[in-house]
C-alpha positions as CSV (number, residue, x, y, z in Angstrom):
1,M,-17.7,-47.2,-39.6
2,I,-18.5,-43.8,-38.3
3,I,-21.7,-43.7,-36.3
4,E,-24.0,-41.0,-34.9
5,H,-25.2,-42.0,-31.4
6,A,-27.6,-40.1,-29.2
7,G,-27.4,-37.1,-31.6
8,K,-23.6,-36.9,-31.4
9,R,-21.3,-37.5,-34.4
10,P,-17.6,-38.2,-34.2
11,T,-15.2,-35.5,-35.3
12,I,-12.0,-36.8,-36.9
13,D,-9.1,-34.6,-38.0
14,P,-8.5,-35.0,-41.7
15,T,-4.9,-36.2,-41.1
16,A,-6.1,-39.1,-38.9
17,S,-6.5,-42.6,-40.5
18,I,-9.3,-44.9,-39.5
19,A,-9.2,-48.6,-40.7
20,L,-12.2,-49.7,-42.7
21,D,-13.6,-52.0,-40.1
22,A,-12.9,-49.8,-37.0
23,T,-15.9,-48.3,-35.3
24,I,-16.1,-44.7,-34.1
25,C,-19.4,-44.0,-32.4
26,G,-20.9,-41.0,-30.6
27,D,-19.2,-38.0,-29.0
28,V,-15.7,-38.9,-30.1
29,S,-13.0,-36.5,-31.1
30,I,-9.8,-37.8,-32.8
31,G,-6.8,-35.5,-33.3
32,P,-4.2,-35.0,-36.0
33,N,-2.1,-38.0,-37.3
34,T,-3.8,-40.5,-35.0
35,R,-4.3,-44.0,-36.4
36,V,-7.1,-46.3,-35.5
37,L,-6.4,-49.9,-36.7
38,Y,-8.5,-52.8,-37.8
39,G,-11.2,-54.0,-35.4
40,A,-10.8,-51.2,-32.9
41,R,-13.9,-49.9,-31.2
42,I,-14.2,-46.3,-29.8
43,I,-17.6,-45.9,-28.3
44,G,-19.1,-42.9,-26.5
45,E,-22.2,-44.4,-24.9
46,N,-25.2,-42.1,-24.1
47,G,-23.5,-38.8,-23.5
48,G,-20.1,-40.3,-22.9
49,K,-17.3,-38.1,-24.4
50,I,-14.0,-39.5,-25.7
51,Q,-11.1,-37.2,-26.7
52,I,-8.1,-38.7,-28.4
53,G,-5.2,-36.3,-29.1
54,S,-2.6,-36.2,-31.8
55,D,-0.1,-38.9,-32.9
56,C,-1.9,-41.7,-31.0
57,I,-2.1,-45.3,-32.1
58,V,-5.1,-47.4,-31.3
59,M,-4.2,-50.9,-32.3
60,E,-6.2,-53.9,-33.6
61,N,-9.3,-54.9,-31.5
62,A,-8.6,-52.3,-28.8
63,V,-11.7,-50.9,-27.1
64,I,-12.0,-47.4,-25.8
65,R,-15.3,-46.5,-24.1
66,A,-16.9,-43.7,-22.1
67,T,-20.2,-43.0,-20.4
68,A,-21.9,-39.8,-19.3
69,N,-20.5,-40.2,-15.8
70,H,-17.1,-41.4,-17.0
71,P,-15.6,-39.5,-20.0
72,C,-12.3,-40.7,-21.5
73,A,-9.4,-38.5,-22.5
74,I,-6.3,-39.9,-24.2
75,N,-3.7,-37.1,-24.8
76,D,-0.9,-36.9,-27.3
77,A,1.5,-39.7,-28.5
78,C,-0.2,-42.5,-26.6
79,L,-0.3,-46.1,-27.8
80,I,-3.2,-48.4,-27.0
81,G,-2.1,-52.0,-27.8
82,P,-4.0,-54.8,-29.4
83,N,-7.0,-56.1,-27.4
84,A,-6.5,-53.5,-24.7
85,H,-9.4,-51.9,-22.9
86,V,-9.6,-48.3,-21.7
87,V,-12.9,-47.0,-20.2
88,G,-13.6,-43.7,-18.5
89,A,-10.0,-42.9,-17.8
90,V,-7.6,-40.0,-18.3
91,L,-4.2,-40.7,-20.0
92,D,-1.7,-37.9,-20.2
93,D,0.9,-37.7,-23.0
94,E,3.1,-40.6,-24.0
95,V,1.2,-43.3,-22.1
96,F,1.7,-46.9,-23.3
97,I,-1.1,-49.5,-22.7
98,A,0.2,-52.8,-23.9
99,T,-1.5,-55.8,-25.4
100,A,-4.6,-57.0,-23.5
101,A,-4.1,-54.5,-20.6
102,A,-7.2,-52.9,-19.0
103,V,-7.7,-49.4,-17.5
104,F,-10.9,-48.7,-15.7
105,H,-13.3,-45.9,-14.8
106,G,-11.8,-42.8,-13.0
107,A,-8.2,-43.9,-13.4
108,R,-5.6,-41.2,-14.1
109,L,-2.3,-42.1,-15.8
110,E,0.2,-39.3,-15.9
111,R,2.9,-38.7,-18.6
112,G,5.0,-41.7,-19.6
113,V,3.2,-44.4,-17.6
114,E,3.5,-47.9,-19.0
115,V,0.9,-50.6,-18.4
116,R,2.4,-53.8,-19.6
117,V,0.9,-56.9,-21.2
118,H,-2.2,-58.2,-19.4
119,A,-1.8,-55.7,-16.5
120,T,-4.8,-54.0,-14.9
121,V,-5.3,-50.4,-13.6
122,H,-8.4,-50.5,-11.4
123,L,-11.0,-47.8,-11.1
124,R,-10.1,-44.5,-9.3
125,T,-6.4,-45.4,-9.4
126,H,-3.7,-42.7,-9.9
127,L,-0.4,-43.6,-11.5
128,R,2.2,-40.9,-11.3
129,A,4.5,-39.9,-14.2
130,G,6.8,-42.6,-15.4
131,M,5.3,-45.4,-13.3
132,I,5.2,-49.0,-14.7
133,V,2.7,-51.7,-14.0
134,P,4.6,-55.0,-14.7
135,I,3.3,-57.8,-16.9
136,G,0.1,-59.3,-15.4
137,W,0.2,-57.1,-12.3
138,I,-2.5,-54.9,-10.8
139,A,-2.4,-51.2,-9.9
140,V,-5.1,-50.2,-7.4
141,G,-5.9,-47.2,-5.3
142,D,-4.7,-43.6,-4.7
143,P,-2.1,-43.7,-3.4
144,V,-1.5,-46.5,-5.7
145,Q,-0.2,-50.0,-4.8
146,I,1.1,-52.2,-7.6
147,L,0.7,-55.9,-6.7
148,P,1.1,-59.3,-8.3
149,P,-2.1,-61.2,-9.1
150,E,-1.6,-63.8,-6.3
151,K,-2.0,-61.0,-3.8
152,H,-5.8,-61.0,-4.3
153,E,-6.7,-60.4,-0.7
154,E,-4.5,-57.3,-0.5
155,I,-5.9,-56.1,-3.8
156,W,-9.5,-56.7,-2.7
157,A,-8.9,-54.8,0.6
158,I,-8.0,-51.7,-1.5
159,Q,-10.5,-52.3,-4.3
160,K,-13.6,-53.1,-2.3
161,P,-14.1,-49.6,-0.8
162,L,-13.6,-48.1,-4.3
163,N,-17.0,-49.7,-4.8
164,F,-17.1,-50.6,-8.5
165,P,-20.8,-51.3,-8.8
166,D,-21.8,-48.0,-7.2
167,W,-19.1,-45.9,-8.9
168,V,-19.8,-47.3,-12.4
169,Y,-23.4,-48.3,-12.3
170,G,-24.9,-46.4,-9.4
171,V,-25.9,-49.6,-7.6
172,P,-24.6,-50.1,-4.0
173,R,-22.6,-53.3,-3.6
174,E,-25.0,-54.6,-0.9
175,T,-28.1,-54.4,-3.1
176,P,-29.8,-57.8,-3.2
177,S,-29.8,-59.4,-6.7
178,I,-27.3,-56.8,-7.7
179,M,-26.7,-58.1,-11.2
180,R,-30.4,-58.0,-12.0
181,H,-30.3,-54.3,-11.1
182,I,-27.2,-53.6,-13.0
183,S,-28.2,-55.5,-16.2
184,S,-31.7,-54.0,-16.2
185,S,-30.4,-50.4,-15.8
186,L,-27.6,-50.9,-18.3
187,S,-30.0,-52.5,-20.8
188,K,-32.3,-49.4,-20.6
189,S,-29.5,-47.0,-21.2
190,L,-28.1,-49.0,-24.1
191,E,-31.5,-49.2,-25.8
192,A,-30.6,-46.0,-27.6
193,I,-28.3,-47.9,-30.0
194,R,-31.5,-48.7,-31.9
195,N,-31.4,-45.2,-33.2
196,D,-27.8,-45.0,-34.2
197,L,-27.0,-43.8,-37.8
198,P,-24.0,-44.7,-39.9
199,V,-22.5,-41.4,-41.2
200,G,-19.4,-42.7,-42.9
């Protein structure tokens, strides 16, 4: 389904193919010969801009999202695997995001990066050209460190100052009842979906 959101309609190259139950919503641009498969969701929330280049594949049930503060750009010949999640990140050409991998706000993945099955690229992380995040591992920081999941304390030492709640939601980590602030603010911003219009 193609949806107008906050006055913005997706633009889709005529050579692109969108599966019948995929959702393309808001300020989204999809380039030539790109394929968006069944159940995929590409959502530009409240001013969030998403650009997807040519010859990309967005596989089943993948989610690509952007917000006004965190646009998302996926360049040419990228593959986003089934159940993967990419939000507010920049992917250069020929990036591979495997099944159930996650790439977060402000991340930058240069040409030819591979993020393998169930791996994570944390916010504000920069992966240089050709780097690989192994199955289930975590990439964090700039300069990046790539660590196995059992190194939680080392990951957290790098991740904590990146300050996910403030960077993504504008709420400082030390705010009392932080989830009440985040959920209330996010709920207000997402209220605009009431006015969404199917356009195709």
